[in-house]
C-alpha positions in Angstrom: 4.4 -25.5 17.6 5.1 -26.4 21.2 8.6 -26.0 22.5 9.0 -29.7 23.1 7.9 -30.7 19.6 10.0 -33.6 18.4 12.8 -33.0 15.9 12.3 -36.4 14.3 9.4 -38.8 14.1 11.0 -42.1 13.2 8.8 -43.9 15.7 6.0 -43.5 13.2 7.8 -45.5 10.5 6.6 -49.0 10.0 8.9 -52.0 9.7 10.2 -52.9 6.2 8.8 -56.5 6.3 5.7 -57.0 4.1 2.8 -59.3 4.9 3.4 -61.6 1.9 4.8 -64.6 3.8 7.1 -62.5 5.8 9.3 -61.8 2.8 11.7 -58.9 3.0 11.3 -56.1 0.5 14.7 -55.2 -1.1 13.5 -51.8 -2.3 14.8 -49.1 -0.1 17.6 -51.0 1.6 21.0 -49.3 1.5 23.8 -51.3 0.0 25.1 -52.2 3.5 21.6 -53.3 4.6 21.1 -55.4 1.4 24.5 -57.1 2.0 23.4 -58.0 5.6 20.1 -59.5 4.6 21.7 -61.5 1.7 24.3 -62.9 4.1 21.5 -63.8 6.6 19.7 -65.6 3.7 22.7 -67.7 3.0 24.9 -65.7 0.6 28.6 -66.3 1.2 30.3 -63.3 2.8 33.0 -63.2 0.1 30.3 -63.0 -2.6 27.9 -60.6 -0.8 29.3 -57.4 -2.2 29.3 -58.7 -5.8 25.7 -60.0 -5.4 24.5 -56.7 -4.0 26.0 -54.9 -7.0 24.3 -57.3 -9.4 20.9 -57.2 -7.8 21.2 -53.4 -7.3 21.6 -52.8 -11.0 18.7 -55.1 -11.9 16.4 -53.2 -9.5 17.5 -49.6 -9.9 19.2 -49.4 -13.3 16.9 -51.7 -15.3 13.7 -51.6 -13.3 13.4 -55.4 -13.0 11.0 -56.8 -10.4 11.3 -60.5 -11.1 14.3 -62.4 -9.8 14.0 -64.9 -12.7 14.9 -62.1 -15.1 18.3 -61.5 -13.3 20.1 -63.7 -15.8 23.7 -63.1 -14.5 22.7 -64.9 -11.3 22.6 -68.8 -11.0 19.2 -70.4 -11.2 19.3 -71.8 -7.7 20.4 -68.4 -6.3 17.5 -66.7 -8.1 15.2 -69.3 -6.5 16.5 -68.6 -3.1 16.0 -64.9 -3.6 12.4 -65.4 -4.8 11.7 -67.6 -1.7 12.9 -65.0 0.8 12.6 -61.6 -0.8 10.3 -59.4 -2.9 10.8 -56.3 -5.0 7.7 -54.2 -4.4 6.9 -50.5 -4.9 3.7 -48.5 -4.1 0.6 -49.4 -6.0 -1.0 -46.9 -8.3 -4.7 -46.4 -7.2 -5.5 -43.7 -9.8 -3.8 -41.4 -12.3 -5.1 -38.1 -13.5 -3.6 -36.1 -16.3 -4.0 -32.4 -16.5 -4.6 -30.4 -19.6 -1.0 -29.1 -19.3 0.4 -32.7 -19.2 0.9 -32.8 -15.4 0.2 -36.3 -14.0 -1.1 -36.8 -10.5 -0.9 -40.3 -9.0 -2.6 -41.6 -5.9 -0.5 -44.5 -4.6 -1.2 -47.0 -1.9 1.5 -48.0 0.5 1.6 -50.6 3.3 -1.3 -50.5 5.7 -3.6 -49.2 3.0 -2.5 -45.6 3.4 -2.3 -43.4 0.4 -0.1 -40.5 -0.7 0.0 -38.4 -3.8 2.9 -38.0 -6.4 3.0 -35.4 -9.1 5.0 -35.4 -12.4 5.5 -32.1 -14.1 6.8 -32.1 -17.7 8.6 -29.1 -18.9 10.8 -28.3 -21.9 14.1 -30.1 -21.5 13.2 -31.6 -18.1 10.6 -33.5 -16.1 10.2 -33.0 -12.3 8.7 -35.5 -9.9 7.2 -34.2 -6.7 7.3 -36.9 -4.1 5.9 -37.3 -0.6 7.8 -38.2 2.6 5.0 -38.7 5.1 1.3 -39.7 5.1 -0.3 -36.4 6.0 1.7 -33.7 7.7 2.2 -32.4 11.2 3.1 -28.8 10.4 -0.4 -27.3 9.9 0.7 -24.5 7.6 -2.5 -22.6 7.2 -2.2 -21.9 3.5 -1.5 -25.6 2.6 -4.2 -28.0 1.8 -2.0 -31.0 2.8 -1.6 -29.4 6.2 -5.3 -29.9 6.9 -4.7 -33.7 7.0 -3.3 -35.1 10.2 0.1 -36.9 10.2 -0.4 -40.7 10.0 3.2 -42.0 9.7 6.5 -41.6 8.0 7.2 -43.3 4.7 9.9 -45.9 4.6 12.9 -45.4 2.3 11.4 -48.0 0.0 8.1 -46.2 -0.2 10.0 -42.9 -1.0 12.2 -44.3 -3.7 9.3 -46.5 -4.8 7.5 -43.3 -5.9 10.3 -42.6 -8.3 10.3 -46.2 -9.6 6.5 -46.0 -10.1 6.8 -42.9 -12.2 9.5 -44.4 -14.3 7.2 -47.4 -14.9 4.4 -45.1 -16.0 6.7 -43.0 -18.2 8.2 -46.3 -19.7 11.7 -44.9 -18.9 13.6 -48.0 -17.8 16.5 -48.7 -20.2 16.9 -52.0 -21.9 20.0 -54.0 -20.9 22.5 -53.8 -23.8 20.8 -51.0 -25.6 22.6 -47.8 -26.5 22.6 -45.3 -23.6 19.9 -42.6 -24.0 20.8 -39.4 -22.2 17.3 -38.0 -22.6 15.5 -38.2 -19.2 11.8 -37.8 -19.0 12.2 -37.9 -15.2 15.2 -35.7 -14.7 14.6 -34.0 -11.4 13.1 -34.9 -8.0 11.7 -32.4 -5.5 10.7 -33.5 -2.0 7.8 -31.1 -1.9 4.9 -33.5 -1.7 3.0 -34.5 1.5 5.0 -34.1 4.7 8.1 -32.5 6.1 11.1 -34.4 4.8 13.4 -33.4 7.7 11.0 -35.0 10.2 11.7 -38.3 8.4 15.4 -37.6 7.8 17.0 -41.1 7.8 14.5 -42.6 5.4 14.7 -39.5 3.1 18.5 -39.7 3.1 18.6 -43.4 2.3 16.1 -43.0 -0.5 17.9 -40.1 -2.1 21.3 -42.0 -1.8 19.6 -44.7 -3.9 18.4 -42.1 -6.4 21.9 -40.7 -6.7 23.7 -44.0 -6.9 25.8 -44.2 -10.1 24.9 -47.8 -10.7 21.1 -47.2 -10.4 18.8 -44.3 -11.2 21.8 -42.1 -11.5 20.4 -38.7 -10.7 22.9 -36.0 -9.8 22.5 -34.4 -6.3 22.0 -31.1 -8.1 18.9 -32.7 -9.7 17.3 -33.3 -6.3 15.8 -30.5 -4.2 14.6 -31.0 -0.6 12.0 -28.5 0.6 11.7 -27.9 4.3 9.7 -25.5 6.4 12.7 -24.9 8.6 13.7 -27.9 10.9 16.9 -26.1 11.8 18.8 -28.9 13.6 18.5 -31.1 10.5 19.6 -28.6 7.9 23.3 -29.1 8.7 22.8 -32.9 8.5 21.1 -32.5 5.1 24.2 -30.6 3.8 26.6 -33.3 5.2 24.7 -36.5 4.5 22.7 -35.7 1.4 24.2 -32.7 -0.2 21.2 -32.0 -2.5 19.8 -28.5 -3.3 17.7 -26.9 -0.6 14.5 -25.0 -0.8 12.9 -23.2 2.2 9.2 -22.6 2.6 9.7 -19.1 3.8 6.4 -17.3 3.1 6.7 -14.4 5.5 9.3 -11.8 6.5 8.4 -11.1 10.1 8.0 -13.7 12.9 4.4 -12.7 13.8 3.2 -13.5 10.3 5.3 -16.6 9.8 4.1 -17.9 13.2 0.6 -18.0 11.7 1.5 -19.2 8.2 4.3 -21.7 9.1 3.8 -22.6 12.8 7.2 -24.3 13.0 8.5 -20.7 13.2 7.5 -20.7 16.9 10.1 -23.3 17.5 12.9 -22.0 15.2 12.3 -18.3 14.3 13.4 -16.5 11.1 16.8 -15.4 12.6 17.6 -19.0 13.7 16.6 -20.3 10.3 18.6 -17.7 8.3 21.6 -18.6 10.5 21.4 -22.3 9.5 20.9 -21.4 5.8 23.9 -19.2 5.7 26.3 -22.1 6.0 24.4 -24.6 3.9 25.9 -23.9 0.5 29.5 -24.0 1.9 29.0 -27.4 3.5 27.0 -29.1 0.7 28.9 -27.4 -2.2 25.4 -26.5 -3.4 24.5 -23.6 -5.5 21.8 -21.2 -4.4 19.1 -21.8 -1.8 15.6 -21.4 -3.1 13.3 -19.3 -1.0 9.7 -20.4 -1.7 7.2 -17.6 -1.1 3.5 -18.1 -1.6 1.7 -14.9 -2.5 -1.3 -14.2 -0.2 -3.4 -11.2 -0.8 -3.1 -8.6 2.0 -1.0 -11.0 4.2 2.6 -11.1 3.0 2.6 -9.3 -0.4 3.5 -5.7 0.3 6.5 -3.7 -1.0 7.7 -3.6 2.5 7.6 -7.4 2.7 9.7 -7.6 -0.5 12.3 -5.2 0.9 12.4 -7.0 4.2 13.0 -10.3 2.4 15.9 -8.9 0.5 17.4 -7.5 3.7 17.1 -10.9 5.4 19.0 -12.6 2.6 21.7 -9.9 2.2 22.4 -9.5 5.9 23.2 -13.2 6.1 25.0 -13.3 2.7 22.9 -16.2 1.4 23.2 -17.1 -2.3 19.6 -17.3 -3.2 16.8 -17.2 -5.6 13.2 -16.4 -4.7 10.4 -18.5 -6.2 7.1 -16.6 -6.0 4.2 -18.9 -5.9 0.7 -17.7 -6.7 -1.5 -19.1 -4.0 -3.5 -22.1 -5.3 -6.9 -21.7 -3.8 -8.7 -24.8 -2.5 -12.3 -25.2 -1.2 -12.5 -23.5 2.2 -9.1 -21.9 2.0 -8.7 -19.0 4.4 -6.6 -16.9 1.9 -6.9 -15.3 -1.5 -4.3 -15.2 -4.2 -2.4 -11.9 -4.7 -3.3 -10.1 -7.9 -1.1 -10.6 -10.9 0.0 -6.9 -10.7 0.9 -7.2 -7.0 3.0 -10.3 -7.7 4.8 -8.7 -10.6 5.5 -5.6 -8.5 6.9 -7.8 -5.7 9.0 -9.7 -8.2 10.4 -6.6 -9.7 11.6 -5.3 -6.3 13.5 -8.5 -5.8 14.9 -8.5 -9.4 16.1 -4.9 -9.0 18.0 -6.0 -5.9 19.9 -8.5 -8.0 18.1 -11.8 -7.2 16.3 -14.1 -9.6 12.5 -13.9 -8.8 10.7 -16.3 -11.1 6.9 -16.5 -10.7 6.0 -20.1 -10.6 3.6 -21.1 -13.4 0.7 -22.9 -11.8 0.6 -26.5 -13.1 -2.0 -29.2 -12.7 -4.5 -26.9 -11.0 -7.4 -28.5 -12.8 -6.6 -31.8 -11.1 -5.7 -30.2 -7.7 -2.0 -31.2 -8.3 -0.7 -27.7 -7.7 1.6 -26.6 -4.9 -0.1 -26.9 -1.5 -3.1 -28.9 -2.9 -1.9 -32.4 -2.3 -4.2 -34.3 -0.1 -4.5 -38.0 -0.2 -8.1 -39.0 0.2 -9.2 -41.5 -2.3 -12.8 -40.1 -2.4 -11.4 -36.6 -3.1 -9.0 -37.8 -5.7 -11.8 -39.4 -7.7 -14.1 -36.4 -7.7 -14.0 -33.5 -10.0 -13.0 -30.1 -8.7 -16.6 -28.8 -9.4 -18.0 -31.6 -7.2 -15.6 -30.7 -4.4 -16.4 -27.0 -4.5 -20.1 -27.7 -4.6 -19.9 -29.9 -1.5 -17.7 -27.3 0.2 -20.4 -24.7 -0.5 -23.1 -26.9 0.9 -21.1 -27.6 4.1 -20.0 -24.0 4.8 
């Protein structure tokens, strides 16, 4: 990455207004922003805070998209809302369900762009992997998504809209007045989909504040994990302004290898990154930082790499766990997955050093929903994996 690479890319975010008659979409607005637009639309200032609270609950607690259904608002006020505002979320273009129950959604956002969202059911929890950008600018060489150029940042509404879309599909919006059900099919959010979340900081922050709001979707900040490749200046802001759990796409233990795998390392090297991570749990009151480490045959999977990884974490006194990720091969990928024996040996060295070293179970691989495989091309999403591999073979 060039030395003058931007820290943020908010210039690529489109305005919130939608084409439908110039109406303002309320999804994604912070409480303060919603108050401002309601006042601008004619709501009395003294009533604005109460109206925000009422509308907020309808949208984010009950999942209501129709102003007419907001029965604690006067009929003429509902009519005014319908005339000036919309409640819109990304449109589902296609849904694929894996043999293991993983769901991959291709969703369309403003401008006709598409991103992918993945829901992973597990015993006692369900994790939604959401995207923060259309495409990605980081060009990590092992990541399929990184082969697609960055188009633009997602708005806060498009980010939280992915969560709302998944709750629609899971039929998980509670019914007003019904007994509270503590069981959550969608219990966790990970910002590990398309894009680098910290290159779209403001929109990611606003969307996650909505997800954590106690009068809405009500997810604890410890149920939200933000994964970054290492945008060092934004890590402290994440601790202060979001406070969620943090995961780092680490993937290499020396700068020369990480420069190739994760090119952002050329801007902020391993030592700078570790320095930023050391203070994160103290500021955010977070637990451990998760180090994500994709296992690539002959590249980063030696015993020496495992010992170096431990040394990095110990020397900076970082509370950590290490997620070992078997590489998910995709057509034309320049790497091979480490053998199961090599991964287990690597994991054992970490475990013996006193750190949790779970080997991530590959999920949704049959529908190319696994880690590093997200790539939003409608044509690709609608083809079988065999077709994609056959075409890759013909073109190679």
